[in-house]
PyMOL commands that place a pseudoatom at each C-alpha (Angstrom):
pseudoatom trace, name=CA, resn=MET, resi=1, chain=A, elem=C, hetatm=0, pos=[-2.846, -11.556, 10.589]
pseudoatom trace, name=CA, resn=ASN, resi=2, chain=A, elem=C, hetatm=0, pos=[-3.602, -13.672, 7.525]
pseudoatom trace, name=CA, resn=ASP, resi=3, chain=A, elem=C, hetatm=0, pos=[-1.077, -15.953, 5.820]
pseudoatom trace, name=CA, resn=GLY, resi=4, chain=A, elem=C, hetatm=0, pos=[1.128, -13.849, 3.572]
pseudoatom trace, name=CA, resn=GLU, resi=5, chain=A, elem=C, hetatm=0, pos=[0.211, -10.610, 5.344]
pseudoatom trace, name=CA, resn=VAL, resi=6, chain=A, elem=C, hetatm=0, pos=[3.211, -8.541, 6.408]
pseudoatom trace, name=CA, resn=LYS, resi=7, chain=A, elem=C, hetatm=0, pos=[3.483, -7.561, 10.082]
pseudoatom trace, name=CA, resn=LEU, resi=8, chain=A, elem=C, hetatm=0, pos=[4.297, -3.859, 10.165]
pseudoatom trace, name=CA, resn=ASN, resi=9, chain=A, elem=C, hetatm=0, pos=[6.744, -2.384, 12.674]
pseudoatom trace, name=CA, resn=TRP, resi=10, chain=A, elem=C, hetatm=0, pos=[5.988, 1.345, 12.858]
pseudoatom trace, name=CA, resn=THR, resi=11, chain=A, elem=C, hetatm=0, pos=[8.689, 3.852, 13.844]
pseudoatom trace, name=CA, resn=ASP, resi=12, chain=A, elem=C, hetatm=0, pos=[8.047, 7.547, 14.434]
pseudoatom trace, name=CA, resn=ALA, resi=13, chain=A, elem=C, hetatm=0, pos=[10.326, 9.611, 12.164]
pseudoatom trace, name=CA, resn=ARG, resi=14, chain=A, elem=C, hetatm=0, pos=[10.903, 12.055, 15.031]
pseudoatom trace, name=CA, resn=ASP, resi=15, chain=A, elem=C, hetatm=0, pos=[12.490, 9.225, 17.027]
pseudoatom trace, name=CA, resn=ILE, resi=16, chain=A, elem=C, hetatm=0, pos=[15.004, 8.613, 14.220]
pseudoatom trace, name=CA, resn=GLY, resi=17, chain=A, elem=C, hetatm=0, pos=[15.789, 12.260, 13.615]
pseudoatom trace, name=CA, resn=VAL, resi=18, chain=A, elem=C, hetatm=0, pos=[14.484, 14.664, 11.005]
pseudoatom trace, name=CA, resn=GLU, resi=19, chain=A, elem=C, hetatm=0, pos=[17.100, 16.354, 8.834]
pseudoatom trace, name=CA, resn=GLY, resi=20, chain=A, elem=C, hetatm=0, pos=[16.607, 19.745, 7.205]
pseudoatom trace, name=CA, resn=GLN, resi=21, chain=A, elem=C, hetatm=0, pos=[14.872, 21.487, 10.070]
pseudoatom trace, name=CA, resn=GLY, resi=22, chain=A, elem=C, hetatm=0, pos=[16.631, 24.431, 11.689]
pseudoatom trace, name=CA, resn=TRP, resi=23, chain=A, elem=C, hetatm=0, pos=[14.685, 24.628, 14.951]
pseudoatom trace, name=CA, resn=THR, resi=24, chain=A, elem=C, hetatm=0, pos=[13.061, 22.297, 17.441]
pseudoatom trace, name=CA, resn=ASP, resi=25, chain=A, elem=C, hetatm=0, pos=[10.924, 24.914, 19.232]
pseudoatom trace, name=CA, resn=THR, resi=26, chain=A, elem=C, hetatm=0, pos=[8.208, 24.818, 16.570]
pseudoatom trace, name=CA, resn=VAL, resi=27, chain=A, elem=C, hetatm=0, pos=[4.416, 24.958, 16.805]
pseudoatom trace, name=CA, resn=TRP, resi=28, chain=A, elem=C, hetatm=0, pos=[4.066, 21.679, 14.878]
pseudoatom trace, name=CA, resn=PRO, resi=29, chain=A, elem=C, hetatm=0, pos=[6.738, 18.956, 14.646]
pseudoatom trace, name=CA, resn=TYR, resi=30, chain=A, elem=C, hetatm=0, pos=[7.605, 19.599, 10.978]
pseudoatom trace, name=CA, resn=ASP, resi=31, chain=A, elem=C, hetatm=0, pos=[7.443, 23.409, 10.834]
pseudoatom trace, name=CA, resn=ARG, resi=32, chain=A, elem=C, hetatm=0, pos=[10.442, 25.180, 9.323]
pseudoatom trace, name=CA, resn=LEU, resi=33, chain=A, elem=C, hetatm=0, pos=[10.526, 28.235, 11.618]
pseudoatom trace, name=CA, resn=PRO, resi=34, chain=A, elem=C, hetatm=0, pos=[10.467, 28.495, 15.412]
pseudoatom trace, name=CA, resn=ALA, resi=35, chain=A, elem=C, hetatm=0, pos=[7.168, 29.379, 17.094]
pseudoatom trace, name=CA, resn=LYS, resi=36, chain=A, elem=C, hetatm=0, pos=[8.399, 32.871, 18.038]
pseudoatom trace, name=CA, resn=ALA, resi=37, chain=A, elem=C, hetatm=0, pos=[8.863, 33.722, 14.323]
pseudoatom trace, name=CA, resn=GLU, resi=38, chain=A, elem=C, hetatm=0, pos=[5.090, 33.819, 13.764]
pseudoatom trace, name=CA, resn=ALA, resi=39, chain=A, elem=C, hetatm=0, pos=[4.961, 37.327, 15.276]
pseudoatom trace, name=CA, resn=MET, resi=40, chain=A, elem=C, hetatm=0, pos=[8.052, 38.473, 13.335]
pseudoatom trace, name=CA, resn=VAL, resi=41, chain=A, elem=C, hetatm=0, pos=[7.502, 37.422, 9.720]
pseudoatom trace, name=CA, resn=PRO, resi=42, chain=A, elem=C, hetatm=0, pos=[4.774, 38.316, 7.206]
pseudoatom trace, name=CA, resn=GLU, resi=43, chain=A, elem=C, hetatm=0, pos=[1.817, 35.931, 7.180]
pseudoatom trace, name=CA, resn=PRO, resi=44, chain=A, elem=C, hetatm=0, pos=[2.655, 34.516, 3.705]
pseudoatom trace, name=CA, resn=VAL, resi=45, chain=A, elem=C, hetatm=0, pos=[6.168, 33.643, 4.921]
pseudoatom trace, name=CA, resn=TRP, resi=46, chain=A, elem=C, hetatm=0, pos=[4.772, 32.039, 8.074]
pseudoatom trace, name=CA, resn=ASN, resi=47, chain=A, elem=C, hetatm=0, pos=[2.294, 30.003, 6.005]
pseudoatom trace, name=CA, resn=LEU, resi=48, chain=A, elem=C, hetatm=0, pos=[5.075, 28.745, 3.728]
pseudoatom trace, name=CA, resn=SER, resi=49, chain=A, elem=C, hetatm=0, pos=[7.139, 27.797, 6.779]
pseudoatom trace, name=CA, resn=ARG, resi=50, chain=A, elem=C, hetatm=0, pos=[4.474, 25.274, 7.766]
pseudoatom trace, name=CA, resn=SER, resi=51, chain=A, elem=C, hetatm=0, pos=[5.550, 23.004, 4.869]
pseudoatom trace, name=CA, resn=ALA, resi=52, chain=A, elem=C, hetatm=0, pos=[7.896, 20.080, 5.548]
pseudoatom trace, name=CA, resn=THR, resi=53, chain=A, elem=C, hetatm=0, pos=[9.228, 20.192, 1.984]
pseudoatom trace, name=CA, resn=GLY, resi=54, chain=A, elem=C, hetatm=0, pos=[12.925, 19.321, 1.931]
pseudoatom trace, name=CA, resn=MET, resi=55, chain=A, elem=C, hetatm=0, pos=[12.995, 17.515, 5.256]
pseudoatom trace, name=CA, resn=CYS, resi=56, chain=A, elem=C, hetatm=0, pos=[14.155, 13.913, 5.316]
pseudoatom trace, name=CA, resn=VAL, resi=57, chain=A, elem=C, hetatm=0, pos=[14.759, 10.930, 7.557]
pseudoatom trace, name=CA, resn=HIS, resi=58, chain=A, elem=C, hetatm=0, pos=[17.670, 8.519, 7.041]
pseudoatom trace, name=CA, resn=PHE, resi=59, chain=A, elem=C, hetatm=0, pos=[17.158, 4.898, 8.052]
pseudoatom trace, name=CA, resn=ARG, resi=60, chain=A, elem=C, hetatm=0, pos=[18.342, 1.366, 7.317]
pseudoatom trace, name=CA, resn=THR, resi=61, chain=A, elem=C, hetatm=0, pos=[16.012, -1.571, 7.011]
pseudoatom trace, name=CA, resn=ASP, resi=62, chain=A, elem=C, hetatm=0, pos=[15.980, -5.188, 5.920]
pseudoatom trace, name=CA, resn=ALA, resi=63, chain=A, elem=C, hetatm=0, pos=[12.222, -5.018, 5.370]
pseudoatom trace, name=CA, resn=PRO, resi=64, chain=A, elem=C, hetatm=0, pos=[10.712, -6.441, 2.176]
pseudoatom trace, name=CA, resn=GLU, resi=65, chain=A, elem=C, hetatm=0, pos=[8.215, -3.535, 2.116]
pseudoatom trace, name=CA, resn=ILE, resi=66, chain=A, elem=C, hetatm=0, pos=[8.182, 0.071, 3.277]
pseudoatom trace, name=CA, resn=HIS, resi=67, chain=A, elem=C, hetatm=0, pos=[4.951, 1.661, 4.444]
pseudoatom trace, name=CA, resn=ALA, resi=68, chain=A, elem=C, hetatm=0, pos=[4.267, 5.145, 5.744]
pseudoatom trace, name=CA, resn=ARG, resi=69, chain=A, elem=C, hetatm=0, pos=[1.459, 6.832, 7.600]
pseudoatom trace, name=CA, resn=TRP, resi=70, chain=A, elem=C, hetatm=0, pos=[1.120, 10.442, 8.622]
pseudoatom trace, name=CA, resn=ARG, resi=71, chain=A, elem=C, hetatm=0, pos=[-1.459, 13.080, 9.478]
pseudoatom trace, name=CA, resn=LEU, resi=72, chain=A, elem=C, hetatm=0, pos=[-1.805, 16.207, 7.389]
pseudoatom trace, name=CA, resn=ARG, resi=73, chain=A, elem=C, hetatm=0, pos=[-2.475, 19.377, 9.336]
pseudoatom trace, name=CA, resn=GLU, resi=74, chain=A, elem=C, hetatm=0, pos=[-4.593, 21.072, 6.642]
pseudoatom trace, name=CA, resn=ASP, resi=75, chain=A, elem=C, hetatm=0, pos=[-7.532, 19.924, 4.534]
pseudoatom trace, name=CA, resn=GLN, resi=76, chain=A, elem=C, hetatm=0, pos=[-5.830, 21.140, 1.352]
pseudoatom trace, name=CA, resn=LEU, resi=77, chain=A, elem=C, hetatm=0, pos=[-4.112, 18.165, -0.313]
pseudoatom trace, name=CA, resn=GLY, resi=78, chain=A, elem=C, hetatm=0, pos=[-2.759, 19.875, -3.437]
pseudoatom trace, name=CA, resn=GLU, resi=79, chain=A, elem=C, hetatm=0, pos=[-2.660, 23.104, -5.408]
pseudoatom trace, name=CA, resn=ALA, resi=80, chain=A, elem=C, hetatm=0, pos=[-3.597, 24.123, -8.921]
pseudoatom trace, name=CA, resn=ASN, resi=81, chain=A, elem=C, hetatm=0, pos=[0.080, 23.936, -9.938]
pseudoatom trace, name=CA, resn=PHE, resi=82, chain=A, elem=C, hetatm=0, pos=[1.207, 21.205, -7.520]
pseudoatom trace, name=CA, resn=SER, resi=83, chain=A, elem=C, hetatm=0, pos=[-0.090, 17.639, -7.539]
pseudoatom trace, name=CA, resn=VAL, resi=84, chain=A, elem=C, hetatm=0, pos=[-1.531, 15.998, -4.439]
pseudoatom trace, name=CA, resn=ALA, resi=85, chain=A, elem=C, hetatm=0, pos=[1.338, 13.481, -4.429]
pseudoatom trace, name=CA, resn=GLY, resi=86, chain=A, elem=C, hetatm=0, pos=[3.920, 16.278, -4.544]
pseudoatom trace, name=CA, resn=PHE, resi=87, chain=A, elem=C, hetatm=0, pos=[2.143, 18.613, -2.138]
pseudoatom trace, name=CA, resn=SER, resi=88, chain=A, elem=C, hetatm=0, pos=[1.148, 16.118, 0.571]
pseudoatom trace, name=CA, resn=GLY, resi=89, chain=A, elem=C, hetatm=0, pos=[3.015, 12.930, -0.281]
pseudoatom trace, name=CA, resn=LEU, resi=90, chain=A, elem=C, hetatm=0, pos=[6.415, 11.371, 0.328]
pseudoatom trace, name=CA, resn=ASP, resi=91, chain=A, elem=C, hetatm=0, pos=[9.338, 10.283, -1.848]
pseudoatom trace, name=CA, resn=LEU, resi=92, chain=A, elem=C, hetatm=0, pos=[11.589, 7.351, -1.007]
pseudoatom trace, name=CA, resn=TYR, resi=93, chain=A, elem=C, hetatm=0, pos=[15.248, 7.243, -2.061]
pseudoatom trace, name=CA, resn=GLY, resi=94, chain=A, elem=C, hetatm=0, pos=[17.707, 4.400, -1.567]
pseudoatom trace, name=CA, resn=ASP, resi=95, chain=A, elem=C, hetatm=0, pos=[21.477, 4.324, -1.233]
pseudoatom trace, name=CA, resn=ASP, resi=96, chain=A, elem=C, hetatm=0, pos=[22.820, 2.228, -4.094]
pseudoatom trace, name=CA, resn=GLY, resi=97, chain=A, elem=C, hetatm=0, pos=[26.487, 1.846, -3.191]
pseudoatom trace, name=CA, resn=GLY, resi=98, chain=A, elem=C, hetatm=0, pos=[26.924, 5.541, -2.410]
pseudoatom trace, name=CA, resn=THR, resi=99, chain=A, elem=C, hetatm=0, pos=[24.575, 6.860, -5.100]
pseudoatom trace, name=CA, resn=TRP, resi=100, chain=A, elem=C, hetatm=0, pos=[21.133, 8.027, -4.017]
pseudoatom trace, name=CA, resn=ARG, resi=101, chain=A, elem=C, hetatm=0, pos=[18.439, 6.725, -6.347]
pseudoatom trace, name=CA, resn=TRP, resi=102, chain=A, elem=C, hetatm=0, pos=[14.750, 7.488, -6.394]
pseudoatom trace, name=CA, resn=VAL, resi=103, chain=A, elem=C, hetatm=0, pos=[12.766, 4.371, -5.441]
pseudoatom trace, name=CA, resn=ALA, resi=104, chain=A, elem=C, hetatm=0, pos=[9.120, 5.390, -5.261]
pseudoatom trace, name=CA, resn=ALA, resi=105, chain=A, elem=C, hetatm=0, pos=[6.625, 8.063, -4.297]
pseudoatom trace, name=CA, resn=THR, resi=106, chain=A, elem=C, hetatm=0, pos=[3.339, 7.819, -2.502]
pseudoatom trace, name=CA, resn=PRO, resi=107, chain=A, elem=C, hetatm=0, pos=[0.326, 7.651, -4.780]
pseudoatom trace, name=CA, resn=ASN, resi=108, chain=A, elem=C, hetatm=0, pos=[-2.261, 10.399, -4.927]
pseudoatom trace, name=CA, resn=LEU, resi=109, chain=A, elem=C, hetatm=0, pos=[-3.856, 10.765, -1.531]
pseudoatom trace, name=CA, resn=THR, resi=110, chain=A, elem=C, hetatm=0, pos=[-7.515, 11.159, -0.708]
pseudoatom trace, name=CA, resn=GLY, resi=111, chain=A, elem=C, hetatm=0, pos=[-7.578, 12.171, 2.951]
pseudoatom trace, name=CA, resn=LYS, resi=112, chain=A, elem=C, hetatm=0, pos=[-5.777, 13.765, 5.876]
pseudoatom trace, name=CA, resn=ASP, resi=113, chain=A, elem=C, hetatm=0, pos=[-4.585, 10.449, 7.370]
pseudoatom trace, name=CA, resn=PRO, resi=114, chain=A, elem=C, hetatm=0, pos=[-2.728, 8.585, 4.609]
pseudoatom trace, name=CA, resn=GLU, resi=115, chain=A, elem=C, hetatm=0, pos=[-1.401, 5.092, 5.234]
pseudoatom trace, name=CA, resn=VAL, resi=116, chain=A, elem=C, hetatm=0, pos=[0.298, 3.655, 2.177]
pseudoatom trace, name=CA, resn=ARG, resi=117, chain=A, elem=C, hetatm=0, pos=[2.703, 0.985, 1.036]
pseudoatom trace, name=CA, resn=ILE, resi=118, chain=A, elem=C, hetatm=0, pos=[5.402, 2.956, -0.759]
pseudoatom trace, name=CA, resn=VAL, resi=119, chain=A, elem=C, hetatm=0, pos=[7.330, -0.026, -2.123]
pseudoatom trace, name=CA, resn=ASP, resi=120, chain=A, elem=C, hetatm=0, pos=[7.385, -3.816, -1.889]
pseudoatom trace, name=CA, resn=GLY, resi=121, chain=A, elem=C, hetatm=0, pos=[9.495, -6.622, -3.283]
pseudoatom trace, name=CA, resn=LEU, resi=122, chain=A, elem=C, hetatm=0, pos=[12.710, -5.391, -1.655]
pseudoatom trace, name=CA, resn=ASP, resi=123, chain=A, elem=C, hetatm=0, pos=[15.495, -7.930, -1.180]
pseudoatom trace, name=CA, resn=GLY, resi=124, chain=A, elem=C, hetatm=0, pos=[16.356, -6.867, 2.377]
pseudoatom trace, name=CA, resn=GLN, resi=125, chain=A, elem=C, hetatm=0, pos=[19.722, -5.434, 1.363]
for i in range(1, 125): cmd.bond("trace and resi %d" % i, "trace and resi %d" % (i + 1))
show_as sticks, trace
zoom trace
């Protein structure tokens, strides 16, 4: 580690607890429907259920920076009507005295294994 370089302490979101997911018996960790639903719902519904949109993780930190890394299951990073950042990225919100405020979003991504600094310059509060 060089002088001034931040030492990162990685935490798996699944260890904290993912909110907004109805089932735990899924094919992939962030699927929206249980594995058994694949045989019961139309293929377009099943495909949409593979999106983690709307899920969130609550955490507290005194870190001056927040980084994230994740692996995308599919090669497709975006859609014609949905940006790469919105389709495959993350948003960060902060609790400002009981009011949730948007802090930052991940930049456009270029691969299936993003690792990004979402925000820096935090005061640790």
